[in-house]
C-alpha positions as CSV (number, residue, x, y, z in Angstrom):
1,M,115.6,106.5,97.5
2,T,118.9,105.8,95.9
3,T,122.0,104.6,97.9
4,S,123.6,108.0,97.6
5,S,120.5,109.7,99.0
6,R,120.1,107.4,102.0
7,P,120.1,109.2,105.3
8,S,123.2,108.8,107.5
9,A,122.9,107.0,110.8
10,A,122.4,110.3,112.6
11,D,119.6,111.3,110.2
12,A,118.0,107.9,110.0
13,P,114.4,107.4,111.2
14,S,114.1,106.5,114.8
15,L,113.0,103.2,116.3
16,L,110.2,104.9,118.3
17,L,107.0,103.0,117.7
18,D,104.8,106.0,117.2
19,E,107.2,107.4,114.6
20,Q,106.9,104.3,112.3
21,L,104.9,104.4,109.1
22,C,104.4,100.7,109.4
23,F,102.8,101.0,112.8
24,A,100.5,103.8,111.6
25,L,99.4,101.6,108.7
26,H,99.0,98.5,110.9
27,S,97.0,100.2,113.6
28,T,94.8,101.9,110.9
29,V,94.1,98.5,109.3
30,L,93.2,97.1,112.7
31,A,90.7,100.0,113.3
32,M,89.3,99.6,109.7
33,N,88.8,95.9,110.3
34,K,86.9,96.6,113.5
35,V,84.5,98.9,111.6
36,Y,84.1,96.2,108.9
37,R,83.6,93.4,111.4
38,K,80.7,95.4,112.9
39,L,79.1,96.2,109.6
40,L,79.6,92.7,108.1
41,R,78.3,90.8,111.1
42,S,74.7,91.0,109.9
43,L,75.8,89.6,106.5
44,D,77.6,86.7,108.1
45,L,80.7,87.7,106.2
46,T,84.3,88.2,107.4
47,Y,86.3,91.1,105.9
48,P,88.4,88.7,103.6
49,Q,85.1,87.1,102.5
50,Y,83.7,90.5,101.7
51,L,86.8,91.3,99.6
52,V,86.3,88.0,97.6
53,M,82.6,88.9,97.1
54,M,83.4,92.4,95.8
55,V,85.8,90.9,93.3
56,L,83.1,88.4,92.1
57,W,80.4,91.0,92.1
58,E,82.5,93.0,89.7
59,Q,83.2,89.9,87.5
60,D,81.7,86.5,88.1
61,Q,83.4,83.2,87.2
62,L,87.0,84.0,87.9
63,T,89.9,81.6,88.4
64,L,91.3,81.2,91.9
65,T,94.5,82.7,90.5
66,D,92.8,85.8,89.2
67,I,91.1,86.4,92.6
68,G,94.3,85.9,94.4
69,R,96.1,88.3,92.1
70,R,93.4,90.9,92.6
71,L,93.5,90.6,96.4
72,F,97.3,90.1,96.8
73,L,96.6,86.6,98.4
74,D,98.2,83.3,97.6
75,S,96.2,80.1,96.9
76,A,97.2,78.7,100.3
77,T,95.4,81.6,102.0
78,L,92.5,81.8,99.5
79,T,91.6,78.1,99.2
80,P,90.3,77.6,102.8
81,L,88.5,80.9,102.6
82,L,86.7,79.9,99.4
83,K,85.9,76.5,100.9
84,R,84.1,78.1,103.8
85,M,82.3,80.5,101.4
86,E,81.2,77.5,99.3
87,T,79.9,75.8,102.4
88,A,77.9,78.9,103.3
89,G,76.3,78.7,99.8
90,W,77.7,82.0,98.3
91,L,79.9,80.5,95.6
92,T,80.9,77.4,93.8
93,R,84.3,76.1,92.9
94,T,84.7,73.9,89.8
95,R,87.7,72.6,87.8
96,A,88.1,74.2,84.4
97,E,87.3,71.8,81.5
98,Q,90.3,73.0,79.4
99,D,92.8,72.9,82.3
100,E,91.9,70.9,85.4
101,R,94.6,72.7,87.3
102,Q,92.5,75.9,87.2
103,V,89.6,76.3,89.7
104,I,86.7,78.5,88.5
105,V,84.9,80.4,91.3
106,A,81.4,81.5,90.5
107,L,78.6,83.2,92.6
108,T,75.5,81.3,93.5
109,P,72.1,83.1,93.5
110,A,72.6,83.6,97.2
111,G,76.0,85.2,96.6
112,R,74.6,87.5,94.0
113,A,71.7,88.5,96.3
114,L,74.1,89.4,99.1
115,K,75.3,92.3,96.9
116,Q,72.1,94.2,97.6
117,K,72.4,93.6,101.3
118,A,76.0,94.9,101.3
119,A,75.2,98.0,99.3
120,Q,75.2,100.2,102.5
121,V,78.6,99.0,103.8
122,P,80.7,101.5,101.8
123,V,78.5,104.3,102.8
124,E,78.8,103.4,106.5
125,V,82.6,103.0,106.2
126,L,82.8,106.5,104.6
127,C,80.8,107.9,107.5
128,A,83.1,106.1,110.0
129,T,86.2,107.7,108.5
130,E,84.8,111.2,109.2
131,C,86.7,112.3,106.0
132,A,85.4,114.1,102.9
133,P,85.2,111.9,99.8
134,D,87.9,113.9,98.1
135,Q,90.3,113.4,101.1
136,L,89.7,109.6,100.9
137,A,90.2,109.5,97.2
138,A,93.6,111.3,97.5
139,L,94.6,109.1,100.4
140,K,93.7,106.0,98.4
141,V,95.9,107.1,95.5
142,Q,98.8,107.8,97.9
143,L,98.4,104.3,99.4
144,E,98.3,102.6,96.0
145,Q,101.5,104.4,95.1
146,L,103.1,103.4,98.3
147,R,102.0,99.8,97.8
148,G,103.5,99.9,94.3
149,S,106.8,101.2,95.6
150,L,106.9,98.6,98.4
151,M,106.0,95.8,96.1
152,T,109.1,96.5,93.9
153,H,111.3,96.1,97.0
154,A,109.4,93.1,98.5
């Protein structure tokens, strides 16, 4: 929205909680996290750990920076998460030989095996949404566009 197309004070969005996009997104994320918490309990994974595992299942042996970039997380958030996952035996963290400032994160055999156990999670989440796959695909595209717009203003 350009400065000239901004709404006037009289036309501006209200401050009522239920009319806020941010609250609709926030409360939806909370509900989604509850669904995931229930589904991931049997895998002993938290939702953020599940996200890391999905990134590594797609491509193993990534740098901490690459994982953070993919998940929109900084290293201060990611490092303690990865330490707990390493303790659980799902991954290893090693310094890169060429550049010791870089940490390489790799799956262990147990981390790779967890992928099969998690295969049903996306199916269960789809069922929990009670939406058609094409509805969810369209919603995902809209959310990604919204994220992109917001990131340019963050």
